[in-house]
A tleap script that builds the chain and sets N, CA, C and O, in Angstrom:
source leaprc.protein.ff14SB
mol = sequence {
  NGLU ALA SER ARG ARG ALA PRO PRO ASP THR
  LEU ASP LYS LEU GLN THR ARG SER TYR GLU
  GLU GLN GLU PHE GLY ASP GLU GLU GLY LYS
  GLN TYR PRO SER GLU CYS ALA ILE CYS LEU
  GLY SER TRP GLU GLN GLU ASP GLU ILE LYS
  VAL THR PRO CYS GLY HIE ALA PHE HIE LYS
  GLU CYS ILE GLY CGLY
}
set mol.1.N position { -42.797 4.531 -19.327 }
set mol.1.CA position { -41.671 4.666 -18.246 }
set mol.1.C position { -40.527 3.653 -18.592 }
set mol.1.O position { -40.758 2.450 -18.715 }
set mol.2.N position { -39.315 4.186 -18.739 }
set mol.2.CA position { -38.201 3.242 -19.090 }
set mol.2.C position { -37.990 2.300 -18.082 }
set mol.2.O position { -38.128 2.591 -16.894 }
set mol.3.N position { -37.626 1.060 -18.520 }
set mol.3.CA position { -37.236 0.069 -17.551 }
set mol.3.C position { -35.819 0.321 -16.887 }
set mol.3.O position { -34.882 0.630 -17.624 }
set mol.4.N position { -35.656 0.216 -15.713 }
set mol.4.CA position { -34.239 0.267 -15.086 }
set mol.4.C position { -33.648 -0.804 -14.816 }
set mol.4.O position { -32.687 -0.763 -14.048 }
set mol.5.N position { -34.083 -2.052 -15.391 }
set mol.5.CA position { -33.386 -3.280 -15.314 }
set mol.5.C position { -32.358 -3.562 -16.304 }
set mol.5.O position { -32.439 -3.219 -17.483 }
set mol.6.N position { -31.445 -4.162 -15.815 }
set mol.6.CA position { -30.200 -4.576 -16.540 }
set mol.6.C position { -30.618 -5.670 -17.660 }
set mol.6.O position { -31.472 -6.505 -17.364 }
set mol.7.N position { -30.140 -5.670 -18.691 }
set mol.7.CA position { -30.346 -6.681 -19.967 }
set mol.7.C position { -30.263 -8.078 -19.144 }
set mol.7.O position { -29.613 -8.295 -18.122 }
set mol.8.N position { -31.091 -8.954 -19.863 }
set mol.8.CA position { -31.094 -10.140 -19.055 }
set mol.8.C position { -29.759 -11.088 -19.089 }
set mol.8.O position { -29.708 -12.080 -18.362 }
set mol.9.N position { -28.821 -10.785 -19.850 }
set mol.9.CA position { -27.559 -11.642 -19.895 }
set mol.9.C position { -26.572 -10.774 -18.886 }
set mol.9.O position { -25.423 -11.176 -18.704 }
set mol.10.N position { -26.970 -9.774 -18.345 }
set mol.10.CA position { -25.760 -8.951 -17.516 }
set mol.10.C position { -25.242 -9.917 -16.452 }
set mol.10.O position { -24.027 -10.116 -16.486 }
set mol.11.N position { -25.969 -10.571 -15.486 }
set mol.11.CA position { -25.672 -11.379 -14.441 }
set mol.11.C position { -24.577 -12.423 -15.035 }
set mol.11.O position { -23.625 -12.797 -14.350 }
set mol.12.N position { -24.782 -12.837 -16.290 }
set mol.12.CA position { -23.977 -14.215 -16.640 }
set mol.12.C position { -22.445 -13.543 -17.116 }
set mol.12.O position { -21.413 -14.212 -17.162 }
set mol.13.N position { -22.530 -12.143 -17.441 }
set mol.13.CA position { -21.317 -11.563 -17.777 }
set mol.13.C position { -20.325 -11.278 -16.785 }
set mol.13.O position { -19.120 -11.174 -17.016 }
set mol.14.N position { -20.905 -11.149 -15.625 }
set mol.14.CA position { -20.145 -10.874 -14.387 }
set mol.14.C position { -19.139 -12.070 -13.926 }
set mol.14.O position { -19.518 -13.239 -14.008 }
set mol.15.N position { -17.923 -11.758 -13.468 }
set mol.15.CA position { -17.110 -12.867 -13.022 }
set mol.15.C position { -17.675 -13.464 -11.919 }
set mol.15.O position { -18.270 -12.753 -11.109 }
set mol.16.N position { -17.582 -14.730 -11.742 }
set mol.16.CA position { -18.177 -15.587 -10.846 }
set mol.16.C position { -16.737 -16.111 -9.954 }
set mol.16.O position { -15.681 -16.445 -10.491 }
set mol.17.N position { -16.963 -16.088 -8.702 }
set mol.17.CA position { -15.768 -16.468 -7.722 }
set mol.17.C position { -16.225 -17.376 -6.955 }
set mol.17.O position { -17.440 -17.437 -6.764 }
set mol.18.N position { -15.386 -18.240 -6.376 }
set mol.18.CA position { -15.761 -19.110 -5.202 }
set mol.18.C position { -15.138 -18.590 -3.966 }
set mol.18.O position { -14.197 -17.824 -4.175 }
set mol.19.N position { -15.452 -18.835 -2.656 }
set mol.19.CA position { -15.043 -18.078 -1.605 }
set mol.19.C position { -13.728 -18.651 -1.385 }
set mol.19.O position { -13.645 -19.869 -1.233 }
set mol.20.N position { -12.648 -17.892 -1.348 }
set mol.20.CA position { -11.245 -18.244 -0.964 }
set mol.20.C position { -10.951 -17.171 0.119 }
set mol.20.O position { -11.014 -15.953 -0.050 }
set mol.21.N position { -10.610 -17.842 1.288 }
set mol.21.CA position { -10.160 -17.082 2.536 }
set mol.21.C position { -9.064 -16.064 2.352 }
set mol.21.O position { -9.135 -14.948 2.866 }
set mol.22.N position { -8.043 -16.463 1.607 }
set mol.22.CA position { -7.090 -15.495 1.280 }
set mol.22.C position { -7.414 -14.310 0.381 }
set mol.22.O position { -6.607 -13.381 0.348 }
set mol.23.N position { -8.565 -14.258 -0.377 }
set mol.23.CA position { -8.914 -13.356 -1.273 }
set mol.23.C position { -10.076 -12.372 -0.482 }
set mol.23.O position { -10.150 -11.160 -0.686 }
set mol.24.N position { -10.851 -13.025 0.337 }
set mol.24.CA position { -11.995 -12.294 0.871 }
set mol.24.C position { -11.929 -11.954 2.273 }
set mol.24.O position { -11.729 -12.882 3.056 }
set mol.25.N position { -12.067 -10.755 2.736 }
set mol.25.CA position { -11.761 -10.347 4.074 }
set mol.25.C position { -11.593 -8.742 4.181 }
set mol.25.O position { -11.391 -8.108 3.145 }
set mol.26.N position { -11.673 -8.103 5.386 }
set mol.26.CA position { -11.490 -6.745 5.593 }
set mol.26.C position { -9.994 -6.433 5.777 }
set mol.26.O position { -9.647 -5.253 5.826 }
set mol.27.N position { -9.221 -7.277 5.866 }
set mol.27.CA position { -7.828 -7.017 6.254 }
set mol.27.C position { -7.100 -6.493 4.953 }
set mol.27.O position { -7.470 -6.698 3.797 }
set mol.28.N position { -6.007 -5.786 5.359 }
set mol.28.CA position { -5.210 -5.096 4.064 }
set mol.28.C position { -4.723 -6.170 3.306 }
set mol.28.O position { -4.329 -7.167 3.911 }
set mol.29.N position { -4.679 -6.128 1.890 }
set mol.29.CA position { -4.176 -6.994 0.961 }
set mol.29.C position { -5.238 -7.766 0.364 }
set mol.29.O position { -5.051 -8.236 -0.758 }
set mol.30.N position { -6.476 -7.984 1.048 }
set mol.30.CA position { -7.504 -8.801 0.535 }
set mol.30.C position { -8.128 -8.156 -0.790 }
set mol.30.O position { -8.287 -6.936 -0.836 }
set mol.31.N position { -8.393 -8.773 -1.602 }
set mol.31.CA position { -8.888 -8.176 -2.906 }
set mol.31.C position { -10.541 -7.848 -2.790 }
set mol.31.O position { -11.085 -6.914 -3.380 }
set mol.32.N position { -11.107 -8.644 -2.061 }
set mol.32.CA position { -12.672 -8.536 -1.970 }
set mol.32.C position { -13.054 -8.239 -0.469 }
set mol.32.O position { -12.216 -8.486 0.398 }
set mol.33.N position { -14.160 -7.771 -0.160 }
set mol.33.CA position { -14.813 -7.559 1.131 }
set mol.33.C position { -15.222 -8.727 1.908 }
set mol.33.O position { -15.529 -9.751 1.298 }
set mol.34.N position { -15.261 -8.692 3.166 }
set mol.34.CA position { -15.641 -9.998 3.880 }
set mol.34.C position { -17.089 -10.293 3.859 }
set mol.34.O position { -17.513 -11.338 4.353 }
set mol.35.N position { -17.955 -9.322 3.246 }
set mol.35.CA position { -19.329 -9.732 3.409 }
set mol.35.C position { -20.204 -9.199 1.885 }
set mol.35.O position { -19.717 -8.440 1.047 }
set mol.36.N position { -21.283 -9.687 1.836 }
set mol.36.CA position { -21.963 -9.430 0.604 }
set mol.36.C position { -22.467 -7.688 0.709 }
set mol.36.O position { -22.920 -7.162 1.725 }
set mol.37.N position { -22.318 -7.232 -0.184 }
set mol.37.CA position { -22.775 -5.553 -0.190 }
set mol.37.C position { -24.304 -5.358 -0.197 }
set mol.37.O position { -24.838 -4.285 0.083 }
set mol.38.N position { -24.945 -6.449 -0.530 }
set mol.38.CA position { -26.519 -6.301 -0.402 }
set mol.38.C position { -26.942 -6.877 0.908 }
set mol.38.O position { -27.394 -6.090 1.739 }
set mol.39.N position { -26.861 -8.092 1.191 }
set mol.39.CA position { -27.338 -8.590 2.538 }
set mol.39.C position { -26.639 -8.645 3.839 }
set mol.39.O position { -27.058 -9.008 4.939 }
set mol.40.N position { -25.424 -8.184 3.453 }
set mol.40.CA position { -24.333 -7.972 4.528 }
set mol.40.C position { -24.028 -9.452 5.290 }
set mol.40.O position { -23.630 -9.545 6.451 }
set mol.41.N position { -24.249 -10.377 4.550 }
set mol.41.CA position { -23.943 -11.825 5.107 }
set mol.41.C position { -22.497 -12.077 4.734 }
set mol.41.O position { -21.965 -11.631 3.717 }
set mol.42.N position { -21.851 -12.905 5.736 }
set mol.42.CA position { -20.505 -13.366 5.440 }
set mol.42.C position { -20.586 -14.323 4.211 }
set mol.42.O position { -21.612 -14.906 3.858 }
set mol.43.N position { -19.413 -14.403 3.630 }
set mol.43.CA position { -19.179 -15.614 2.800 }
set mol.43.C position { -19.103 -16.906 3.320 }
set mol.43.O position { -18.456 -17.106 4.348 }
set mol.44.N position { -19.765 -17.937 2.655 }
set mol.44.CA position { -19.708 -19.369 3.071 }
set mol.44.C position { -18.985 -20.083 1.938 }
set mol.44.O position { -19.037 -19.634 0.793 }
set mol.45.N position { -18.323 -21.166 2.237 }
set mol.45.CA position { -17.451 -21.902 1.194 }
set mol.45.C position { -18.310 -22.132 0.059 }
set mol.45.O position { -17.825 -21.883 -1.045 }
set mol.46.N position { -19.703 -22.634 0.130 }
set mol.46.CA position { -20.504 -23.040 -1.046 }
set mol.46.C position { -20.974 -21.876 -1.815 }
set mol.46.O position { -21.516 -22.077 -2.902 }
set mol.47.N position { -20.808 -20.563 -1.322 }
set mol.47.CA position { -21.343 -19.675 -2.246 }
set mol.47.C position { -20.848 -19.155 -3.343 }
set mol.47.O position { -19.640 -18.922 -3.387 }
set mol.48.N position { -21.663 -18.878 -4.420 }
set mol.48.CA position { -21.262 -18.349 -5.615 }
set mol.48.C position { -21.287 -16.863 -5.630 }
set mol.48.O position { -22.351 -16.268 -5.458 }
set mol.49.N position { -20.241 -16.275 -5.815 }
set mol.49.CA position { -19.954 -14.862 -5.661 }
set mol.49.C position { -19.866 -14.217 -7.036 }
set mol.49.O position { -19.125 -14.658 -7.915 }
set mol.50.N position { -20.652 -13.158 -7.187 }
set mol.50.CA position { -20.611 -12.292 -8.486 }
set mol.50.C position { -19.851 -11.073 -8.238 }
set mol.50.O position { -20.195 -10.368 -7.289 }
set mol.51.N position { -18.705 -10.678 -9.083 }
set mol.51.CA position { -18.010 -9.636 -8.765 }
set mol.51.C position { -18.035 -8.862 -10.015 }
set mol.51.O position { -17.871 -9.362 -11.128 }
set mol.52.N position { -18.285 -7.421 -9.738 }
set mol.52.CA position { -18.545 -6.411 -10.944 }
set mol.52.C position { -17.214 -5.942 -11.325 }
set mol.52.O position { -16.305 -6.119 -10.513 }
set mol.53.N position { -16.986 -5.422 -12.341 }
set mol.53.CA position { -15.778 -4.843 -12.890 }
set mol.53.C position { -15.166 -3.796 -11.972 }
set mol.53.O position { -13.961 -3.581 -12.099 }
set mol.54.N position { -15.871 -3.113 -11.049 }
set mol.54.CA position { -15.447 -2.237 -10.141 }
set mol.54.C position { -14.947 -2.824 -8.748 }
set mol.54.O position { -14.442 -2.145 -7.855 }
set mol.55.N position { -15.170 -4.193 -8.709 }
set mol.55.CA position { -14.652 -4.874 -7.597 }
set mol.55.C position { -15.719 -5.213 -6.433 }
set mol.55.O position { -15.378 -5.858 -5.442 }
set mol.56.N position { -16.991 -4.749 -6.615 }
set mol.56.CA position { -18.022 -4.997 -5.541 }
set mol.56.C position { -18.347 -6.509 -5.686 }
set mol.56.O position { -18.413 -7.013 -6.807 }
set mol.57.N position { -18.561 -7.269 -4.500 }
set mol.57.CA position { -18.866 -8.600 -4.490 }
set mol.57.C position { -20.312 -8.693 -3.933 }
set mol.57.O position { -20.755 -7.830 -3.174 }
set mol.58.N position { -21.029 -9.768 -4.336 }
set mol.58.CA position { -22.361 -10.085 -3.963 }
set mol.58.C position { -22.714 -11.464 -4.179 }
set mol.58.O position { -22.237 -12.090 -5.125 }
set mol.59.N position { -23.551 -11.994 -3.329 }
set mol.59.CA position { -23.935 -13.426 -3.571 }
set mol.59.C position { -24.615 -13.389 -4.862 }
set mol.59.O position { -25.074 -12.302 -5.213 }
set mol.60.N position { -24.749 -14.376 -5.608 }
set mol.60.CA position { -25.402 -14.496 -6.792 }
set mol.60.C position { -27.026 -14.453 -6.719 }
set mol.60.O position { -27.698 -14.051 -7.669 }
set mol.61.N position { -27.605 -14.923 -5.459 }
set mol.61.CA position { -28.985 -14.832 -5.291 }
set mol.61.C position { -29.259 -13.468 -4.987 }
set mol.61.O position { -30.333 -13.010 -5.377 }
set mol.62.N position { -28.421 -12.698 -4.317 }
set mol.62.CA position { -28.734 -11.261 -3.965 }
set mol.62.C position { -28.778 -10.228 -5.239 }
set mol.62.O position { -29.687 -9.428 -5.458 }
set mol.63.N position { -27.819 -10.384 -5.881 }
set mol.63.CA position { -27.787 -9.518 -7.267 }
set mol.63.C position { -28.707 -10.006 -8.253 }
set mol.63.O position { -29.195 -9.250 -9.092 }
set mol.64.N position { -29.005 -11.389 -8.189 }
set mol.64.CA position { -29.829 -11.704 -9.394 }
set mol.64.C position { -31.308 -11.953 -9.143 }
set mol.64.O position { -32.057 -12.326 -10.046 }
set mol.65.N position { -31.711 -11.737 -7.896 }
set mol.65.CA position { -33.015 -11.887 -7.328 }
set mol.65.C position { -34.163 -11.229 -8.029 }
set mol.65.O position { -35.303 -11.331 -7.576 }
savepdb mol mol.pdb
quit
């Protein structure tokens, strides 16, 4: 059976963002959503946020777990 895992360096290739209130939220004009698409937790100041090329945002721990 073929593996469905991404290559090991995939996570490193994704853009890493820090939480910035002006960029994250559900209000019109915000570039990223107000919560992680995996755990649905809100962003915190200390979060490392990984962003996919299509604009989805995840906690690094959630997507890399």
